[in-house]
N, C-alpha and C positions, 0 to 999 in steps of 0.2 A: 290420700294417696299413704302407704304406712312406711314408713324407713324399710330398705332391705338390712334383715340380717344376720349378724355376719357367723358368718359357720367356721368352725373350729378346720384348721388343714389337715389334721389327722380323718376329718370325719370327710373332708373331700376328697383323698389322697384311697379311702378303704370305700367309697361312694365308687368310683374310679374302675376304681380293680374289682372289683363286684362284677360291673355291670360290664366289663371288660375280657373277664377270665372265666364269665357264666356260661353253660352251651347247656341249651337253646340262648342265646339273646334274651333280657331276658326283657319284661312291657316298664319301660322306664317310669311312666306312674304309680305304679305295680310297686316295683323296688325303692321311689321314690317315699312310698307312704311306709313299705317295713323298718326303711331307716328314718322317717319322720322329719321328710328334703320337704319344699315344694318340687313338681317334676320338672320347673322351667330352668334352676337351679341347678341341679341335677345334668340335667340336657347340658346348661354354657358348658358345664364342668366334666361332661363328659368329650364336648368339643375342643375345647383349651383342651384337653390333654394329649386331643387327638393332632391338634395343629405342632402343638408341643412335640411333637413324636412325627411332627415334618407327616401324617399321612391326609391333613387336606390342607389347602392354601385357601381358603378366603375369610381367615381371620390370621392377624399377628401372633406370633408366640408371645410364653411371657416372658420371655427375655428384652424381645421385639419390644412390647409396651413400655414397658420397665423403664428402656433403655428413652424411647419413646416422651414417657412422662419427665423422665430428668433433666432430656431435652427441655423440653416446653419450658418447664420450671427455669433450667441456666439462660433460656432464651428471657424473659420474659424478667427474670435479674437483671440482664444486660442491656435491654430495655430502659428498665429506671435506669440506671446509671450511666447511658449515654445523655439522657433525660437530664440527668444534673448536672453534669458534666456539660449537654448546649449552655443550662443555664448559667454557671458559672463566665464559659466564655463567653456569656453575651453580657452577663456583669461585668465584668472583666473585661471588654470592650470598652462598654461606655466610661467607664474605670481610667483608661491608662489615654484615653483620648482628649481629655481633658490638659493635655501639656502644652505648656508655654508656644503662641504659635501660630495655634490652628484654630484658632478666633474664638478662646471659651478663654483667657485671658481673665485673669481679675483682681478687677480696675479699684485702687481702692484713692482714697479721694488724698490729696497732702493737707497736714495742717498748714 
């Protein structure tokens, strides 16, 4: 399967504007061919523009999706930090538990 192509933001904005402002509404596949983009890419751009304009509610807005990505990244970083802190805590609790009188005394031979 080929990697998705990254289209310039200007092309996306222009394509969505053409589709939304044209009367009668153009056939997406035909407009996509004229713009030299994949028709499903154009269809997704239009759906996202509608979500951003609060005209559809079956997908998150761009702003909300970006916030979710940022929070997921932050959450992953915090989980890694917590794992490091747990490991360090376990390590230091083992080291600090070897105080005199706790059964882990060092016995030295007397000369």
